[in-house]
C-alpha positions as CSV (number, residue, x, y, z in Angstrom):
1,L,17.7,21.2,5.3
2,E,17.5,18.0,7.6
3,A,14.2,17.3,9.0
4,S,15.7,17.7,12.6
5,Q,16.5,21.4,11.5
6,L,12.9,22.2,10.6
7,S,10.5,23.6,13.0
8,P,6.8,22.6,12.9
9,T,4.2,24.8,11.3
10,Y,1.2,25.9,13.3
11,Q,-0.8,23.3,11.7
12,Q,1.8,20.5,12.7
13,E,1.9,21.9,16.2
14,I,-1.9,21.5,16.7
15,A,-1.7,17.9,15.3
16,L,1.5,17.2,17.5
17,R,-0.6,18.2,20.6
18,E,-3.6,16.1,19.6
19,A,-1.1,13.4,18.9
20,F,0.3,13.5,22.3
21,E,-2.9,13.3,23.8
22,W,-3.8,10.3,21.7
23,W,-0.4,8.5,22.7
24,N,-1.4,8.9,26.3
25,D,-4.9,7.8,26.1
26,K,-4.9,4.0,26.6
27,K,-8.4,3.7,25.0
28,M,-7.6,5.1,21.7
29,F,-5.2,2.8,19.7
30,L,-5.7,4.1,16.0
31,S,-5.0,7.4,14.8
32,Y,-5.0,9.2,11.3
33,L,-3.2,12.3,10.1
34,K,-4.3,13.3,6.7
35,G,-2.3,15.9,4.6
36,V,-1.4,17.0,1.2
37,A,1.8,16.2,-0.3
38,G,4.6,18.3,0.9
39,T,2.9,19.2,4.5
40,G,5.5,17.4,6.3
41,K,3.5,14.4,7.6
42,T,6.6,12.0,7.5
43,S,9.6,14.6,7.2
44,V,8.6,16.7,10.1
45,F,5.2,15.6,12.1
46,L,6.6,12.0,12.7
47,K,10.0,13.2,13.7
48,Y,8.5,15.4,16.2
49,F,5.9,13.0,17.5
50,M,8.4,10.2,18.1
51,D,10.6,12.7,19.9
52,I,7.8,14.2,21.9
53,N,6.5,11.0,23.1
54,K,9.8,9.4,23.8
55,I,8.9,6.5,21.4
56,S,11.6,4.3,20.8
57,Y,12.4,3.5,17.2
58,D,13.5,0.0,18.4
59,N,9.9,-0.6,19.2
60,T,8.5,0.8,16.1
61,I,7.5,-0.7,12.8
62,F,7.2,1.6,9.7
63,S,5.0,0.2,6.9
64,A,3.6,1.3,3.7
65,H,1.9,0.0,0.5
66,N,5.3,-0.8,-1.3
67,D,9.0,-0.9,-1.1
68,S,9.6,2.7,-2.4
69,A,7.1,4.4,0.1
70,T,8.7,1.9,2.9
71,N,12.0,3.2,2.0
72,T,10.9,6.8,2.3
73,L,10.0,5.9,6.0
74,K,13.2,4.4,6.6
75,Q,15.0,7.8,6.3
76,I,13.4,8.9,9.4
77,S,15.3,6.2,11.4
78,D,17.4,3.2,10.5
79,K,16.6,1.8,13.9
80,A,12.9,1.2,13.4
81,V,11.9,-2.1,11.3
82,A,10.4,-1.1,8.0
83,L,8.3,-3.5,6.1
84,P,5.8,-3.4,3.2
85,I,2.3,-4.0,4.5
86,K,2.0,-7.5,2.6
87,E,5.2,-8.5,4.4
88,L,4.1,-7.1,7.7
89,L,0.8,-9.1,7.6
90,S,2.8,-12.3,6.7
91,K,4.7,-12.1,10.1
92,S,3.4,-14.0,13.3
93,I,1.8,-12.1,16.1
94,D,4.8,-13.2,18.4
95,F,6.8,-10.8,16.1
96,F,5.2,-7.9,17.2
97,E,5.7,-8.6,21.1
98,K,8.0,-5.6,21.7
99,T,6.3,-3.3,19.1
100,N,4.4,-0.3,20.7
101,L,3.7,1.6,17.4
102,I,3.1,0.9,13.7
103,V,3.3,3.8,11.3
104,L,1.3,3.1,8.3
105,D,2.1,5.7,5.5
106,E,0.2,6.3,2.5
107,V,-2.6,4.5,4.0
108,N,-5.2,5.5,1.1
109,A,-2.8,3.4,-1.4
110,N,-4.2,0.1,0.3
111,D,-7.1,-1.6,-1.1
112,R,-10.2,-2.3,1.0
113,T,-9.1,-6.0,1.6
114,T,-5.6,-5.3,2.7
115,F,-6.9,-2.5,5.0
116,L,-9.5,-4.6,6.7
117,T,-7.0,-7.7,7.0
118,F,-4.5,-5.1,8.6
119,L,-7.4,-4.0,11.1
120,S,-8.2,-7.6,12.0
121,F,-4.6,-8.2,12.5
122,I,-4.2,-5.6,14.8
123,Q,-7.1,-6.5,16.8
124,D,-5.7,-10.0,17.1
125,I,-2.5,-8.6,18.5
126,N,-4.3,-6.3,21.0
127,L,-6.5,-9.1,22.2
128,K,-3.2,-10.6,23.7
129,R,-2.3,-7.5,25.4
130,D,-2.9,-6.0,28.5
131,E,-5.4,-2.9,28.5
132,N,-2.4,-0.5,29.2
133,N,-0.2,-1.9,26.6
134,K,-2.1,-1.9,23.4
135,L,-0.3,-1.6,20.0
136,K,-0.9,1.9,18.5
137,V,-1.1,2.5,15.0
138,L,-0.7,6.0,13.3
139,F,-2.0,6.2,9.8
140,L,-0.6,8.9,7.6
141,G,-2.0,9.7,4.1
142,D,-3.0,12.3,1.3
143,P,-6.5,11.4,0.4
144,T,-6.1,13.0,-2.9
145,Q,-3.0,10.8,-4.1
146,L,-2.3,7.2,-4.6
147,K,-5.9,5.9,-4.0
148,A,-6.1,2.2,-4.6
149,T,-10.0,2.5,-5.2
150,E,-12.3,5.5,-5.4
151,E,-13.1,4.6,-1.6
152,Q,-11.5,6.9,1.1
153,F,-9.6,5.2,3.8
154,I,-11.8,7.1,6.4
155,A,-15.0,5.9,4.8
156,L,-14.5,2.3,6.1
157,F,-15.1,3.5,9.6
158,S,-18.6,4.8,8.7
159,K,-21.5,2.8,10.2
160,D,-23.2,3.0,7.1
161,Y,-20.2,1.4,5.0
162,T,-19.0,-1.8,6.5
163,K,-19.6,-3.8,9.6
164,H,-16.2,-5.0,9.5
165,A,-14.3,-1.6,10.2
166,F,-17.1,0.2,12.0
167,P,-16.3,-1.2,15.4
168,F,-12.9,0.3,15.1
169,R,-14.2,3.8,15.0
170,N,-14.6,4.0,18.7
171,Y,-10.7,3.7,18.9
172,L,-9.8,6.0,16.0
173,K,-8.6,9.6,16.7
174,I,-8.5,12.0,13.6
175,F,-6.0,14.6,13.8
176,S,-6.6,18.1,12.5
177,P,-5.2,17.8,8.9
178,L,-2.2,19.4,7.4
179,T,-3.0,21.5,4.4
180,V,-0.3,24.0,3.9
181,A,2.5,22.7,1.8
182,Y,5.6,22.7,3.9
183,R,8.3,22.0,0.9
184,S,8.4,22.3,-2.7
185,D,10.4,19.5,-3.8
186,V,7.4,17.1,-4.1
187,G,6.3,16.4,-7.6
188,A,2.6,16.5,-6.9
189,I,3.1,20.1,-5.9
190,N,5.6,21.1,-8.8
191,N,3.5,19.5,-11.5
192,A,0.2,20.6,-10.4
């Protein structure tokens, strides 16, 4: 089945409602959807999120920690720019002038330094933008897979953890997690 032929699960519908509210909230520019492998974060949720909010793929950048994960995102749409995170961070701020959304998949696969650099980069872009036109970032990830370190991505937003990411927590919306496996062709599920 193609992703466009699949209907969202109940959990995905809840997350999609939360994502719709987030997309229309001018204050919140970061969001996080966590879900185990096979819950449809990229194959179903992302497609519906883009469609429901009428987000142009031409104004979207898909990113991940490596080429393989980035190529998976390209399957959603060949109209969006898809770059590994290190390449994305090498671009000038002007490169993002028409970008409305960055989707960073497999967020837990990035080490602390890369992630904090990414947050600073987004902050620099948004400082040059009007209050009603902030660049939004959707983080997707499975907290049990592909961890670059034992640190969880979300721990970086804890006031006890670091002063670098802590100020961003006021701009972060965490969606209801996806826990029910949606498809069975994921190695992490089949080999469990």
